[in-house]
DSSP file (Angstrom, degrees, kcal/mol; ACC not computed):
  #  RESIDUE AA STRUCTURE BP1 BP2  ACC     N-H-->O    O-->H-N    N-H-->O    O-->H-N    TCO  KAPPA ALPHA  PHI   PSI    X-CA   Y-CA   Z-CA
    1    1 A M     >        0   0    0      0, 0.0     4,-2.2     0, 0.0     5,-0.2   0.000 360.0 360.0 360.0 -41.5   19.4   36.1   -6.6
    2    2 A N  H  >  +     0   0    0      1,-0.2     4,-2.7     2,-0.2     5,-0.2   0.891 360.0  51.8 -71.6 -35.0   17.8   33.3   -4.4
    3    3 A R  H  > S+     0   0    0      2,-0.2     4,-2.3     1,-0.2    -1,-0.2   0.922 109.3  49.9 -63.6 -41.5   17.8   35.6   -1.3
    4    4 A A  H  > S+     0   0    0      2,-0.2     4,-2.2     1,-0.2    -2,-0.2   0.863 112.7  46.8 -59.7 -41.3   16.1   38.3   -3.3
    5    5 A L  H  X S+     0   0    0     -4,-2.2     4,-2.4     2,-0.2    -2,-0.2   0.917 110.2  51.9 -75.7 -38.8   13.5   35.8   -4.4
    6    6 A R  H  X S+     0   0    0     -4,-2.7     4,-2.3     2,-0.2    -2,-0.2   0.894 111.1  48.4 -56.2 -46.2   13.0   34.5   -0.9
    7    7 A E  H  X S+     0   0    0     -4,-2.3     4,-2.7     2,-0.2    -2,-0.2   0.910 112.4  48.9 -59.7 -41.5   12.5   38.0    0.3
    8    8 A A  H  X S+     0   0    0     -4,-2.2     4,-2.6     1,-0.2    -2,-0.2   0.938 110.1  51.2 -63.9 -43.8   10.0   38.7   -2.6
    9    9 A L  H  X S+     0   0    0     -4,-2.4     4,-2.5     2,-0.2    -1,-0.2   0.917 111.1  47.4 -61.9 -48.5    8.2   35.5   -1.8
   10   10 A E  H  X S+     0   0    0     -4,-2.3     4,-2.2     1,-0.2    -1,-0.2   0.929 113.3  49.2 -52.5 -51.5    7.9   36.5    2.0
   11   11 A Y  H  X S+     0   0    0     -4,-2.7     4,-1.9     1,-0.2    -2,-0.2   0.894 109.6  49.8 -65.0 -43.7    6.7   40.0    1.1
   12   12 A Y  H  X S+     0   0    0     -4,-2.6     4,-2.8     1,-0.2    -1,-0.2   0.923 110.5  51.7 -64.7 -44.6    4.1   38.7   -1.3
   13   13 A Q  H  X S+     0   0    0     -4,-2.5     4,-2.0     1,-0.2    -1,-0.2   0.886 110.7  47.5 -58.1 -39.4    2.8   36.3    1.3
   14   14 A K  H  X S+     0   0    0     -4,-2.2     4,-2.1     1,-0.2    -1,-0.2   0.797 109.2  53.0 -74.3 -24.5    2.4   39.0    3.8
   15   15 A Q  H  X S+     0   0    0     -4,-1.9     4,-2.5    -5,-0.2    -2,-0.2   0.900 107.5  52.5 -74.6 -37.8    0.7   41.2    1.4
   16   16 A I  H  X S+     0   0    0     -4,-2.8     4,-3.1     1,-0.2     5,-0.2   0.950 110.6  49.1 -59.2 -45.9   -1.8   38.4    0.7
   17   17 A A  H  X S+     0   0    0     -4,-2.0     4,-2.0     1,-0.2    -2,-0.2   0.891 110.2  47.9 -58.8 -43.4   -2.4   38.1    4.3
   18   18 A L  H  X S+     0   0    0     -4,-2.1     4,-2.5     2,-0.2    -1,-0.2   0.905 112.4  49.8 -61.3 -46.1   -2.9   41.8    4.9
   19   19 A A  H  X S+     0   0    0     -4,-2.5     4,-2.8     1,-0.2    -2,-0.2   0.948 110.9  50.7 -58.2 -51.6   -5.4   42.0    1.8
   20   20 A E  H  X S+     0   0    0     -4,-3.1     4,-2.0     1,-0.2    -1,-0.2   0.907 110.3  49.3 -56.7 -40.4   -7.3   39.0    3.2
   21   21 A D  H  X S+     0   0    0     -4,-2.0     4,-2.3    -5,-0.2    -1,-0.2   0.944 109.6  51.0 -62.2 -44.1   -7.5   40.7    6.6
   22   22 A R  H  X S+     0   0    0     -4,-2.5     4,-2.8     1,-0.2     5,-0.3   0.924 106.8  56.2 -57.6 -44.6   -8.8   44.0    5.0
   23   23 A I  H  X S+     0   0    0     -4,-2.8     4,-3.0     1,-0.2    -1,-0.2   0.931 108.3  45.2 -49.8 -51.7  -11.4   42.0    3.2
   24   24 A Q  H  X S+     0   0    0     -4,-2.0     4,-2.4     1,-0.2     6,-0.3   0.879 111.5  53.4 -64.0 -38.4  -12.7   40.6    6.5
   25   25 A L  H  <>S+     0   0    0     -4,-2.3     5,-2.4     2,-0.2     6,-1.8   0.905 109.7  48.4 -61.5 -41.3  -12.6   44.1    8.1
   26   26 A F  H ><5S+     0   0    0     -4,-2.8     3,-1.4     1,-0.2    -2,-0.2   0.926 113.4  48.0 -66.5 -45.8  -14.7   45.4    5.1
   27   27 A K  H 3<5S+     0   0    0     -4,-3.0    -2,-0.2    -5,-0.3    -1,-0.2   0.862 110.7  50.2 -65.0 -32.3  -17.2   42.5    5.5
   28   28 A N  T 3<5S-     0   0    0     -4,-2.4    -1,-0.2    -5,-0.2    -2,-0.2   0.393 111.7-118.5 -83.4   1.8  -17.5   42.9    9.2
   29   29 A N  T < 5S+     0   0    0     -3,-1.4    -3,-0.2     2,-0.3    -2,-0.1   0.745  83.1 117.3  64.5  24.6  -18.2   46.7    8.9
   30   30 A I  S   <S+     0   0    0     -5,-2.4     2,-0.4    -6,-0.3    -4,-0.2   0.786  78.0  27.8 -85.9 -32.3  -15.0   47.5   10.9
   31   31 A M        -     0   0    0     -6,-1.8    -2,-0.3    -9,-0.2    -1,-0.2  -0.966  67.9-159.6-133.2 150.3  -13.4   49.2    8.1
   32   32 A S    >   -     0   0    0     -2,-0.4     3,-1.1    -3,-0.1     4,-0.1  -0.656  38.9-102.6-112.4 176.8  -14.7   51.2    5.1
   33   33 A A  G >  S+     0   0    0      1,-0.2     3,-1.8    -2,-0.2     4,-0.2   0.833 119.4  65.1 -64.6 -30.7  -13.0   52.1    1.8
   34   34 A Q  G >  S+     0   0    0      1,-0.3     3,-1.0     2,-0.2    -1,-0.2   0.695  88.4  66.1 -71.2 -15.7  -12.5   55.5    3.2
   35   35 A D  G <  S+     0   0    0     -3,-1.1    -1,-0.3     1,-0.2    -2,-0.2   0.461  80.8  81.5 -82.6   3.9  -10.2   54.2    5.9
   36   36 A L  G <  S-     0   0    0     -3,-1.8     2,-0.4     1,-0.2    -1,-0.2   0.587 109.4 -98.9 -80.5 -12.6   -7.7   53.3    3.2
   37   37 A G  S <  S+     0   0    0     -3,-1.0    -1,-0.2    -4,-0.2     3,-0.2  -0.983  87.5  48.0 139.1-128.9   -6.4   56.9    3.0
   38   38 A S  S    S-     0   0    0     -2,-0.4    -2,-0.1     1,-0.2    -1,-0.1  -0.030 101.3 -71.0 -47.5 154.3   -7.3   59.6    0.6
   39   39 A P        -     0   0    0      0, 0.0     2,-0.3     0, 0.0    -1,-0.2  -0.237  59.8-171.7 -57.8 134.1  -10.8   60.3   -0.2
   40   40 A V        -     0   0    0     -3,-0.2    -6,-0.1     2,-0.1    -3,-0.0  -0.886  29.0-155.5-124.4 145.4  -12.2   57.5   -2.3
   41   41 A R        +     0   0    0     -2,-0.3    -1,-0.1    -8,-0.1    -7,-0.1   0.553  61.3 116.7 -94.4 -11.2  -15.5   57.0   -4.2
   42   42 A D        -     0   0    0     -9,-0.1     2,-0.2     1,-0.1    -9,-0.2  -0.164  61.9-133.2 -63.8 151.4  -15.3   53.2   -4.1
   43   43 A T     >  -     0   0    0    -10,-0.1     4,-2.2     1,-0.1     5,-0.1  -0.422  31.9 -99.5 -89.2 176.9  -18.0   51.4   -2.2
   44   44 A T  H  > S+     0   0    0      1,-0.2     4,-2.9     2,-0.2     5,-0.2   0.901 123.8  55.3 -64.4 -42.0  -17.0   48.7    0.2
   45   45 A A  H  > S+     0   0    0      1,-0.2     4,-1.9     2,-0.2    -1,-0.2   0.896 107.4  48.6 -66.0 -37.4  -17.8   46.1   -2.3
   46   46 A E  H  > S+     0   0    0      2,-0.2     4,-2.2     1,-0.2    -1,-0.2   0.896 110.4  52.8 -65.9 -41.0  -15.5   47.6   -4.9
   47   47 A A  H  X S+     0   0    0     -4,-2.2     4,-2.6     1,-0.2    -2,-0.2   0.940 107.5  50.4 -61.5 -42.1  -12.8   47.8   -2.2
   48   48 A I  H  X S+     0   0    0     -4,-2.9     4,-1.9     1,-0.2    -1,-0.2   0.926 110.6  50.0 -59.2 -42.6  -13.2   44.1   -1.5
   49   49 A E  H  X S+     0   0    0     -4,-1.9     4,-2.1     1,-0.2    -1,-0.2   0.842 109.4  52.5 -71.5 -27.9  -12.9   43.4   -5.3
   50   50 A I  H  X S+     0   0    0     -4,-2.2     4,-2.3     2,-0.2    -1,-0.2   0.932 110.1  48.2 -70.5 -43.7   -9.7   45.5   -5.5
   51   51 A E  H  X S+     0   0    0     -4,-2.6     4,-1.8     1,-0.2    -2,-0.2   0.809 108.0  52.7 -71.8 -25.3   -8.3   43.6   -2.7
   52   52 A R  H  X S+     0   0    0     -4,-1.9     4,-2.4     2,-0.2    -1,-0.2   0.923 110.1  50.7 -70.1 -47.5   -9.2   40.2   -4.3
   53   53 A R  H  X S+     0   0    0     -4,-2.1     4,-2.6     1,-0.2    -2,-0.2   0.931 108.2  50.5 -61.3 -40.8   -7.4   41.3   -7.4
   54   54 A L  H  X S+     0   0    0     -4,-2.3     4,-2.6     1,-0.2     5,-0.2   0.945 110.4  50.5 -62.9 -43.9   -4.3   42.3   -5.4
   55   55 A I  H  X S+     0   0    0     -4,-1.8     4,-2.5     1,-0.2    -2,-0.2   0.895 111.1  51.0 -63.5 -36.7   -4.3   38.8   -3.7
   56   56 A D  H  X S+     0   0    0     -4,-2.4     4,-2.2     1,-0.2    -1,-0.2   0.956 110.1  46.5 -62.8 -51.7   -4.5   37.3   -7.2
   57   57 A N  H  X S+     0   0    0     -4,-2.6     4,-2.0     1,-0.2    -2,-0.2   0.898 115.4  46.0 -58.7 -43.5   -1.6   39.3   -8.5
   58   58 A Y  H  X S+     0   0    0     -4,-2.6     4,-2.7     1,-0.2    -1,-0.2   0.913 110.2  54.7 -73.7 -34.9    0.6   38.4   -5.4
   59   59 A R  H  X S+     0   0    0     -4,-2.5     4,-2.7    -5,-0.2    -1,-0.2   0.888 105.2  53.1 -65.1 -34.3   -0.4   34.8   -5.6
   60   60 A A  H  X S+     0   0    0     -4,-2.2     4,-2.4     2,-0.2    -1,-0.2   0.939 110.1  48.1 -58.5 -46.1    0.8   34.7   -9.2
   61   61 A G  H  X S+     0   0    0     -4,-2.0     4,-2.2     1,-0.2    -2,-0.2   0.883 109.1  53.1 -64.8 -36.3    4.1   36.1   -8.1
   62   62 A V  H  X S+     0   0    0     -4,-2.7     4,-2.5     2,-0.2     5,-0.2   0.929 109.3  49.5 -59.6 -42.8    4.2   33.5   -5.3
   63   63 A R  H  X S+     0   0    0     -4,-2.7     4,-3.1     1,-0.2     5,-0.3   0.963 109.4  51.9 -56.7 -50.5    3.6   30.7   -7.9
   64   64 A V  H  X S+     0   0    0     -4,-2.4     4,-1.7     1,-0.2    -1,-0.2   0.906 113.4  42.5 -52.3 -49.7    6.3   32.0  -10.1
   65   65 A I  H  X S+     0   0    0     -4,-2.2     4,-2.2     1,-0.2    -1,-0.2   0.856 115.2  50.3 -71.6 -36.6    8.9   32.1   -7.3
   66   66 A E  H  X S+     0   0    0     -4,-2.5     4,-2.0    -5,-0.2    -1,-0.2   0.864 110.3  50.3 -75.2 -32.4    7.9   28.7   -5.9
   67   67 A E  H  X S+     0   0    0     -4,-3.1     4,-2.1    -5,-0.2    -2,-0.2   0.852 109.4  51.2 -67.2 -36.3    8.1   27.1   -9.4
   68   68 A F  H  X S+     0   0    0     -4,-1.7     4,-2.8    -5,-0.3     5,-0.2   0.964 111.3  48.1 -65.3 -52.1   11.6   28.6   -9.9
   69   69 A F  H  X S+     0   0    0     -4,-2.2     4,-2.2     1,-0.2    -2,-0.2   0.862 110.9  50.3 -56.2 -39.6   12.6   27.1   -6.6
   70   70 A A  H  X S+     0   0    0     -4,-2.0     4,-2.2     2,-0.2    -1,-0.2   0.882 111.7  48.0 -70.9 -37.9   11.1   23.7   -7.5
   71   71 A R  H  X S+     0   0    0     -4,-2.1     4,-2.4     2,-0.2    -2,-0.2   0.948 112.7  49.0 -63.0 -48.5   12.9   23.7  -10.8
   72   72 A E  H  X S+     0   0    0     -4,-2.8     4,-1.9     1,-0.2    -2,-0.2   0.857 113.0  48.4 -60.1 -37.8   16.3   24.7   -9.0
   73   73 A E  H  X S+     0   0    0     -4,-2.2     4,-2.7    -5,-0.2    -1,-0.2   0.923 110.7  48.2 -67.8 -41.8   15.8   22.0   -6.5
   74   74 A A  H  X S+     0   0    0     -4,-2.2     4,-2.4     1,-0.2    -2,-0.2   0.848 112.1  51.0 -65.5 -35.7   15.0   19.4   -9.1
   75   75 A T  H  X S+     0   0    0     -4,-2.4     4,-2.3     2,-0.2    -1,-0.2   0.876 110.7  48.4 -65.7 -39.5   18.1   20.5  -11.1
   76   76 A T  H  X S+     0   0    0     -4,-1.9     4,-2.8     2,-0.2    -2,-0.2   0.905 112.8  48.1 -74.1 -39.6   20.3   20.2   -8.0
   77   77 A R  H  X S+     0   0    0     -4,-2.7     4,-3.4     2,-0.2     5,-0.3   0.966 112.6  48.3 -64.1 -50.4   18.9   16.7   -7.2
   78   78 A S  H  X S+     0   0    0     -4,-2.4     4,-2.6     1,-0.2    -2,-0.2   0.901 113.7  46.7 -56.0 -44.8   19.4   15.5  -10.7
   79   79 A T  H  X S+     0   0    0     -4,-2.3     4,-2.0     2,-0.2    -1,-0.2   0.927 114.1  46.4 -67.0 -43.2   22.9   16.9  -10.7
   80   80 A D  H  X S+     0   0    0     -4,-2.8     4,-1.2     1,-0.2    -2,-0.2   0.912 115.1  48.2 -63.1 -37.8   23.7   15.4   -7.3
   81   81 A G  H  X S+     0   0    0     -4,-3.4     4,-1.1    -5,-0.2    -2,-0.2   0.912 110.0  53.2 -67.7 -40.3   22.2   12.0   -8.4
   82   82 A G  H >< S+     0   0    0     -4,-2.6     3,-0.5    -5,-0.3    -1,-0.2   0.896 107.4  49.4 -62.4 -46.4   24.1   12.1  -11.6
   83   83 A S  H 3< S+     0   0    0     -4,-2.0    -1,-0.2     1,-0.2    -2,-0.2   0.761 108.8  53.2 -70.4 -28.5   27.5   12.6   -9.9
   84   84 A K  H 3<        0   0    0     -4,-1.2    -1,-0.2     1,-0.2    -2,-0.2   0.760 360.0 360.0 -74.4 -25.2   26.9    9.7   -7.5
   85   85 A A    <<        0   0    0     -4,-1.1    -1,-0.2    -3,-0.5    -2,-0.2   0.448 360.0 360.0 -71.7 360.0   26.1    7.3  -10.3
């Protein structure tokens, strides 16, 4: 399970970076909403907002996974500390 969570964490972090890159491309007029694939009606500002929401969602996933690992680590430390006492 830890391996799957670590892979998910890595994936989420990559997706955040990609979305942040796309926002910069939109802002610098290097990319438009139409470059995302099939014909879209979105304006660049709407596309940027969609990317920001995507980032927020992935960051929420990252927080959940990091909190899980922190709890797991704390439990491991308290168990290790308890057995040494």
